[in-house]
FIVO-523468 format. One line per field, with one value per residue: residue number from 1; x, y, z of N, C-alpha, C in turn. Coordinates in steps of 0.001 Angstrom, whole numbers, m for minus. Layout:
BEGIN
panu <- [NUM | ...]
n_u <- [X | ...]
n_v <- [Y | ...]
n_w <- [Z | ...]
ca_u <- [X | ...]
ca_v <- [Y | ...]
ca_w <- [Z | ...]
c_u <- [X | ...]
c_v <- [Y | ...]
c_w <- [Z | ...]
***
This chain:
BEGIN
panu <- [1 | 2 | 3 | 4 | 5 | 6 | 7 | 8 | 9 | 10 | 11 | 12 | 13 | 14 | 15 | 16 | 17 | 18 | 19 | 20 | 21 | 22 | 23 | 24 | 25 | 26 | 27 | 28 | 29 | 30 | 31 | 32 | 33 | 34 | 35 | 36 | 37 | 38 | 39 | 40 | 41 | 42 | 43 | 44 | 45 | 46 | 47 | 48 | 49 | 50 | 51 | 52 | 53 | 54 | 55 | 56 | 57 | 58 | 59 | 60 | 61 | 62 | 63 | 64 | 65 | 66 | 67 | 68 | 69 | 70 | 71 | 72 | 73 | 74 | 75 | 76 | 77 | 78 | 79 | 80 | 81 | 82 | 83 | 84 | 85 | 86 | 87 | 88 | 89 | 90 | 91 | 92 | 93 | 94 | 95 | 96 | 97 | 98 | 99 | 100 | 101 | 102 | 103 | 104 | 105 | 106 | 107 | 108 | 109 | 110 | 111 | 112 | 113 | 114 | 115 | 116 | 117 | 118 | 119 | 120 | 121 | 122 | 123 | 124 | 125 | 126 | 127 | 128 | 129 | 130 | 131 | 132 | 133 | 134 | 135 | 136 | 137 | 138 | 139 | 140 | 141 | 142 | 143 | 144 | 145 | 146 | 147 | 148 | 149 | 150 | 151 | 152 | 153 | 154 | 155 | 156 | 157 | 158 | 159 | 160 | 161 | 162 | 163]
n_u <- [m16898 | m19454 | m20918 | m23789 | m25626 | m27516 | m28646 | m30965 | m33078 | m35854 | m35419 | m32750 | m30085 | m28465 | m24966 | m22202 | m18864 | m15903 | m12427 | m10509 | m7886 | m5089 | m4846 | m5224 | m6893 | m8568 | m10530 | m12059 | m13313 | m14789 | m16546 | m18034 | m19185 | m20609 | m22502 | m23853 | m24864 | m26583 | m28417 | m29597 | m30736 | m28957 | m26150 | m23106 | m20002 | m17067 | m13880 | m10893 | m7691 | m5202 | m1889 | m591 | 1948 | 3728 | 4163 | 5456 | 8166 | 8806 | 9018 | 7706 | 7101 | 5064 | 2300 | 1924 | 2480 | 404 | m1820 | m1368 | m1554 | m4229 | m5500 | m4749 | m6029 | m8714 | m8845 | m8437 | m10700 | m12692 | m12334 | m13000 | m15663 | m16807 | m16435 | m18095 | m20617 | m20777 | m21316 | m23333 | m26512 | m26205 | m25386 | m22429 | m21033 | m18266 | m15253 | m12450 | m9645 | m6952 | m4235 | m3478 | m4313 | m5930 | m6734 | m8195 | m10254 | m11614 | m12369 | m14173 | m16198 | m17056 | m18086 | m20121 | m23044 | m24542 | m22959 | m22618 | m21226 | m17905 | m16098 | m13547 | m10870 | m8966 | m5546 | m3952 | m1390 | 1859 | 2675 | 752 | m2527 | m2758 | m2022 | m4108 | m6214 | m4892 | m4339 | m6931 | m8039 | m6729 | m7970 | m10557 | m12275 | m13104 | m14094 | m16288 | m18251 | m19443 | m16989 | m16421 | m14565 | m13461 | m12456 | m9592 | m9289 | m11706 | m13966 | m15850 | m18331 | m18514 | m18545 | m20929 | m22762 | m22746 | m23188]
n_v <- [m11574 | m10528 | m8552 | m6770 | m7291 | m5499 | m5787 | m7068 | m5806 | m3461 | m733 | m1152 | m2602 | m5520 | m5550 | m6102 | m6381 | m5437 | m5446 | m3254 | m3356 | m3195 | m5700 | m8644 | m10615 | m9177 | m8130 | m10404 | m10794 | m8435 | m8776 | m11030 | m10079 | m7842 | m9052 | m10644 | m8630 | m7359 | m9460 | m9932 | m7655 | m6065 | m4107 | m3011 | m2486 | m807 | m866 | 853 | 680 | 2769 | 2282 | 3554 | 3447 | 3976 | 6685 | 7479 | 9068 | 10876 | 13740 | 16881 | 16265 | 14595 | 15313 | 15873 | 13369 | 11872 | 13136 | 12534 | 9733 | 9451 | 10576 | 8683 | 6453 | 7232 | 7342 | 4624 | 3503 | 4737 | 3437 | 824 | 1163 | 1846 | m585 | m2240 | m1101 | m1849 | m4525 | m5140 | m4218 | m2182 | 278 | 1072 | 1771 | 3757 | 3694 | 5169 | 4518 | 5054 | 3178 | m24 | m2842 | m5126 | m4151 | m1833 | m2954 | m4411 | m2266 | m861 | m2778 | m2967 | m383 | m127 | m1525 | m2806 | m4237 | m7428 | m9483 | m10267 | m10153 | m11755 | m12506 | m15262 | m15374 | m16551 | m17236 | m18752 | m17846 | m18038 | m17497 | m14761 | m11852 | m10632 | m12495 | m14571 | m13431 | m12807 | m15296 | m16659 | m15540 | m16299 | m17873 | m16224 | m14070 | m11309 | m11393 | m13499 | m14770 | m14749 | m16439 | m16066 | m18121 | m17268 | m17962 | m18140 | m17367 | m14491 | m15447 | m17915 | m17012 | m15516 | m17584 | m18769 | m16778]
n_w <- [m36443 | m36884 | m38361 | m39322 | m42171 | m44497 | m46943 | m47877 | m46761 | m46804 | m48999 | m49372 | m51325 | m52521 | m52623 | m54727 | m54339 | m55963 | m56165 | m57859 | m60173 | m62448 | m63597 | m65672 | m64618 | m62986 | m64652 | m65087 | m62617 | m62533 | m64729 | m63892 | m61445 | m62379 | m64032 | m62122 | m60447 | m62243 | m62828 | m60379 | m59499 | m58129 | m56915 | m58245 | m56816 | m57281 | m56160 | m55834 | m54571 | m53504 | m52932 | m50173 | m49155 | m51097 | m51081 | m48814 | m47209 | m49131 | m48804 | m49560 | m52215 | m51877 | m51927 | m54643 | m55739 | m54595 | m55771 | m58472 | m58369 | m57616 | m59859 | m61787 | m60714 | m61014 | m63816 | m64435 | m63182 | m64725 | m67182 | m66435 | m65599 | m68073 | m69362 | m67792 | m68393 | m71030 | m70957 | m69147 | m67751 | m65608 | m63177 | m61910 | m58618 | m57600 | m55709 | m54209 | m52307 | m49958 | m48758 | m47264 | m49231 | m48268 | m45768 | m46430 | m47937 | m45949 | m44266 | m45925 | m46263 | m43630 | m43302 | m45228 | m45085 | m46978 | m48649 | m49728 | m50906 | m51725 | m54642 | m56247 | m58538 | m59568 | m60399 | m63398 | m63788 | m63100 | m60663 | m58737 | m57179 | m56735 | m54729 | m53176 | m53241 | m51948 | m49377 | m48430 | m48583 | m46525 | m44342 | m44644 | m43079 | m41035 | m42300 | m43013 | m45049 | m47756 | m50050 | m53413 | m55748 | m58896 | m61507 | m63342 | m66015 | m67338 | m69997 | m71238 | m72079 | m70759 | m68139 | m68176 | m68423 | m65928 | m64104]
ca_u <- [m17054 | m20845 | m21467 | m25124 | m25801 | m28871 | m28951 | m32293 | m34103 | m36480 | m34576 | m31363 | m29833 | m27245 | m23834 | m21089 | m17649 | m14739 | m11225 | m10059 | m6498 | m4878 | m4518 | m6186 | m7886 | m9536 | m11632 | m12910 | m14132 | m15718 | m17585 | m18897 | m19947 | m21554 | m23603 | m24624 | m25606 | m27668 | m29409 | m30228 | m31110 | m28000 | m25284 | m21689 | m19128 | m15694 | m12950 | m9472 | m6895 | m3882 | m937 | m20 | 3368 | 4504 | 4369 | 6202 | 9568 | 8984 | 8586 | 7732 | 6431 | 4027 | 995 | 1907 | 2394 | m957 | m2729 | m1153 | m2094 | m5685 | m5897 | m4590 | m7112 | m9954 | m8777 | m8643 | m12107 | m13486 | m12226 | m13747 | m17086 | m17199 | m16496 | m19318 | m21776 | m20818 | m21696 | m24449 | m27379 | m26049 | m24597 | m21592 | m20503 | m16807 | m14644 | m10987 | m9112 | m5498 | m3845 | m3177 | m5478 | m6802 | m7277 | m9203 | m11399 | m12338 | m12985 | m15329 | m17240 | m17584 | m18815 | m21271 | m23715 | m25200 | m22013 | m22974 | m20314 | m16648 | m15785 | m12152 | m10534 | m7670 | m4603 | m3730 | 48 | 2526 | 2966 | m327 | m3805 | m2666 | m1837 | m5351 | m6895 | m4148 | m4518 | m8330 | m8238 | m6253 | m8913 | m11912 | m13099 | m13628 | m14431 | m17667 | m19170 | m18915 | m16009 | m16512 | m13315 | m13724 | m11254 | m9103 | m9262 | m13046 | m14318 | m17051 | m19479 | m18557 | m18966 | m22347 | m23541 | m22816 | m23477]
ca_v <- [m10146 | m10273 | m7350 | m6944 | m6935 | m4988 | m5769 | m7598 | m4982 | m2447 | 436 | m1571 | m3545 | m6301 | m5006 | m6975 | m5570 | m5889 | m4623 | m2992 | m3034 | m3280 | m7066 | m9302 | m11342 | m8224 | m8059 | m11585 | m10501 | m7366 | m9351 | m11872 | m9260 | m7016 | m9931 | m11002 | m7445 | m7170 | m10539 | m9993 | m6279 | m5598 | m2978 | m3318 | m1489 | m948 | m248 | 893 | 1073 | 3332 | 1876 | 4793 | 3283 | 4534 | 8115 | 7754 | 9430 | 11815 | 15044 | 17928 | 15833 | 13634 | 15763 | 15700 | 11925 | 11464 | 13651 | 11736 | 8394 | 9567 | 10760 | 7381 | 5606 | 7667 | 6897 | 3179 | 3248 | 5141 | 2348 | m322 | 1527 | 1711 | m2031 | m2723 | m633 | m2548 | m5934 | m5345 | m3064 | m1782 | 1499 | 785 | 2790 | 3696 | 4148 | 5191 | 4597 | 4955 | 2313 | m1417 | m3402 | m5939 | m3284 | m954 | m3797 | m4664 | m1012 | m561 | m3748 | m2564 | 883 | m251 | m2747 | m3439 | m5128 | m8786 | m10449 | m9795 | m10954 | m11693 | m13462 | m15893 | m15241 | m17798 | m17438 | m19720 | m17233 | m18295 | m16846 | m13319 | m11525 | m10350 | m13783 | m15311 | m12850 | m12957 | m16733 | m17028 | m15035 | m16582 | m18438 | m15162 | m12940 | m10914 | m11673 | m14545 | m14389 | m15526 | m16370 | m16418 | m18601 | m16265 | m18427 | m18188 | m16353 | m13716 | m16320 | m18890 | m16284 | m15182 | m18794 | m19143 | m15629]
ca_w <- [m36607 | m36624 | m38985 | m39854 | m43570 | m44654 | m48375 | m48201 | m46118 | m47656 | m49239 | m49545 | m52420 | m52355 | m53365 | m55066 | m54278 | m56728 | m56004 | m59226 | m60479 | m63894 | m63988 | m66564 | m63842 | m62442 | m65604 | m64879 | m61437 | m62917 | m65590 | m63063 | m60500 | m63140 | m64450 | m60915 | m60028 | m63211 | m62735 | m59054 | m59170 | m57133 | m57237 | m58350 | m56210 | m57762 | m55216 | m56180 | m53413 | m53789 | m51891 | m49650 | m48794 | m52214 | m50880 | m47582 | m47370 | m50243 | m48303 | m50576 | m53447 | m51495 | m52410 | m56095 | m55990 | m54232 | m56792 | m59683 | m58115 | m57624 | m61257 | m62439 | m60194 | m61665 | m65223 | m64434 | m62870 | m65887 | m68158 | m65917 | m65664 | m69477 | m69620 | m67145 | m69157 | m72306 | m70787 | m68223 | m67513 | m64215 | m62975 | m60744 | m57722 | m57546 | m54468 | m54202 | m50952 | m49807 | m47653 | m47616 | m49916 | m47414 | m44717 | m47015 | m48284 | m44698 | m43811 | m46764 | m45920 | m42325 | m43444 | m46126 | m44667 | m48115 | m49339 | m49347 | m51520 | m52311 | m55828 | m56668 | m59593 | m59378 | m61499 | m64131 | m63939 | m62227 | m59366 | m57804 | m57422 | m56547 | m53315 | m52463 | m53078 | m50936 | m48047 | m48037 | m48404 | m45189 | m43344 | m45112 | m42014 | m40178 | m43155 | m42709 | m46156 | m48636 | m51064 | m54647 | m56510 | m60286 | m62189 | m64278 | m67406 | m67927 | m71008 | m70949 | m72313 | m69668 | m66934 | m68335 | m68235 | m64509 | m63260]
c_u <- [m18496 | m21401 | m22840 | m25157 | m27259 | m29368 | m30333 | m33423 | m34657 | m35555 | m33103 | m31269 | m28520 | m26149 | m22756 | m19848 | m16538 | m13603 | m10592 | m8569 | m6317 | m4479 | m5609 | m7261 | m8930 | m10744 | m12579 | m13841 | m15182 | m16859 | m18557 | m19792 | m20967 | m22758 | m24472 | m25466 | m26803 | m28772 | m30143 | m30715 | m30239 | m27200 | m23843 | m20899 | m17704 | m14779 | m11541 | m8718 | m5532 | m2972 | m222 | 1433 | 4277 | 4872 | 5266 | 7662 | 9847 | 8454 | 8731 | 7041 | 5294 | 2662 | 864 | 1746 | 990 | m1956 | m2596 | m1730 | m3619 | m6189 | m5812 | m5694 | m8430 | m9982 | m9061 | m10110 | m13023 | m13489 | m13065 | m15251 | m17592 | m17334 | m17781 | m20538 | m21894 | m21304 | m22913 | m25237 | m27334 | m25135 | m23731 | m21278 | m18985 | m16320 | m13135 | m10553 | m7592 | m5197 | m3435 | m4453 | m6430 | m7461 | m8403 | m10441 | m12249 | m13041 | m14244 | m16485 | m17873 | m18458 | m20094 | m21974 | m24547 | m24249 | m22237 | m22001 | m19074 | m16317 | m14339 | m11960 | m9130 | m6815 | m4368 | m2254 | 614 | 2811 | 1840 | m1550 | m3790 | m2632 | m3130 | m6141 | m6215 | m4413 | m5953 | m8626 | m7811 | m7259 | m10351 | m12816 | m13715 | m14048 | m15909 | m18696 | m18596 | m17952 | m16193 | m15207 | m13583 | m12430 | m10849 | m9131 | m10640 | m13273 | m15553 | m18288 | m19611 | m19012 | m20451 | m23222 | m23689 | m23203 | m24960]
c_v <- [m9711 | m8986 | m7654 | m6453 | m6540 | m5090 | m6293 | m6818 | m3957 | m1235 | 112 | m2532 | m4254 | m5718 | m6069 | m6104 | m6224 | m4906 | m4496 | m2679 | m3217 | m4677 | m7643 | m10016 | m10412 | m8123 | m9239 | m11369 | m9443 | m7935 | m10180 | m11015 | m8371 | m7841 | m10330 | m9814 | m7222 | m8201 | m10580 | m8622 | m5736 | m4414 | m3481 | m2168 | m1790 | m163 | m296 | 1414 | 1543 | 2952 | 3116 | 4653 | 3818 | 5996 | 8434 | 8069 | 10403 | 13189 | 16076 | 17529 | 14850 | 14026 | 15579 | 14219 | 11402 | 11896 | 12851 | 10339 | 8411 | 9750 | 9437 | 6425 | 5950 | 7244 | 5399 | 2845 | 3657 | 4044 | 1155 | m38 | 1394 | 237 | m2610 | m2347 | m1337 | m3990 | m6159 | m4055 | m2718 | m568 | 1291 | 2025 | 2651 | 4301 | 4101 | 5383 | 4567 | 4091 | 945 | m2058 | m4135 | m5092 | m2419 | m1727 | m4035 | m3405 | m699 | m1510 | m3382 | m1315 | 757 | m1575 | m3390 | m4339 | m6537 | m9832 | m9710 | m10727 | m10691 | m12654 | m13975 | m15674 | m16585 | m18124 | m18428 | m19167 | m17405 | m17438 | m15331 | m12977 | m11266 | m11639 | m14579 | m14757 | m12997 | m14437 | m17206 | m16639 | m15441 | m17149 | m17384 | m13929 | m12598 | m11164 | m12819 | m13960 | m15326 | m15336 | m16929 | m16933 | m17629 | m16675 | m18436 | m17055 | m15586 | m14610 | m17340 | m18228 | m15960 | m16400 | m19178 | m17991 | m15381]
c_w <- [m36444 | m37216 | m39550 | m41294 | m43760 | m46096 | m48735 | m47539 | m47100 | m47779 | m49427 | m50729 | m52161 | m53229 | m53523 | m55166 | m55085 | m56471 | m57380 | m59259 | m61981 | m64361 | m64885 | m65752 | m63210 | m63359 | m65431 | m63688 | m61768 | m63750 | m64756 | m62163 | m61212 | m63568 | m63261 | m60452 | m60945 | m63001 | m61406 | m58586 | m58044 | m57642 | m57276 | m57739 | m56657 | m56834 | m55789 | m54965 | m53895 | m52630 | m51378 | m49200 | m49901 | m51983 | m49696 | m47896 | m48491 | m49850 | m49418 | m51868 | m53150 | m52039 | m53917 | m56442 | m55675 | m55314 | m58089 | m59529 | m58161 | m59061 | m62021 | m61991 | m60877 | m63137 | m65322 | m64168 | m64020 | m66951 | m67710 | m65943 | m67110 | m69852 | m69027 | m67974 | m70509 | m72176 | m69911 | m68050 | m66028 | m64142 | m61731 | m59902 | m57751 | m56240 | m54642 | m52761 | m51023 | m48604 | m48162 | m48174 | m48971 | m46333 | m45268 | m47467 | m47041 | m44202 | m44616 | m46451 | m44576 | m42439 | m44256 | m45858 | m45776 | m48905 | m48818 | m49869 | m52016 | m53463 | m56224 | m57831 | m59348 | m60613 | m62155 | m64273 | m62926 | m60838 | m58354 | m58075 | m57294 | m55071 | m52551 | m52231 | m51970 | m49538 | m47554 | m47781 | m47030 | m44113 | m43647 | m44032 | m41118 | m40986 | m42986 | m43806 | m46975 | m49664 | m52251 | m55398 | m57905 | m60911 | m63302 | m65730 | m68079 | m68921 | m70553 | m71063 | m71198 | m68367 | m67010 | m68062 | m66759 | m63591 | m63165]
***
């Protein structure tokens, strides 16, 4: 893909991207990325993707459904921002997109040349590491930035020790 990253140039800061959802493992990625951003004078970017396939076929109520989904996304991001501020001295950026998760992650990375690392967390359940980790993992050889996968079982203290 050959995207130029500018995070080390004057006037730019390295950004750590986390895809936010309501899973327990998401918090592990947020804690790690917030600590890394704080320790490296970087920026934490929190992305929430609204699955727009949920709205298709609902003519007449699509706008209402979109508005409700956006409000829920903003509430979720507010909770995560508060969590970040409670554990690290960093002010995160928030982004809400509509579409397929993997597609929107790639679009944001392409648009923001300061994003230097995607931080995900692996699920701890028997169903596997999670759909985003699985889909990004398949493309990792051609992915435009490094991907850090945080084990979902790590405590805040264990993450702080390695971040």
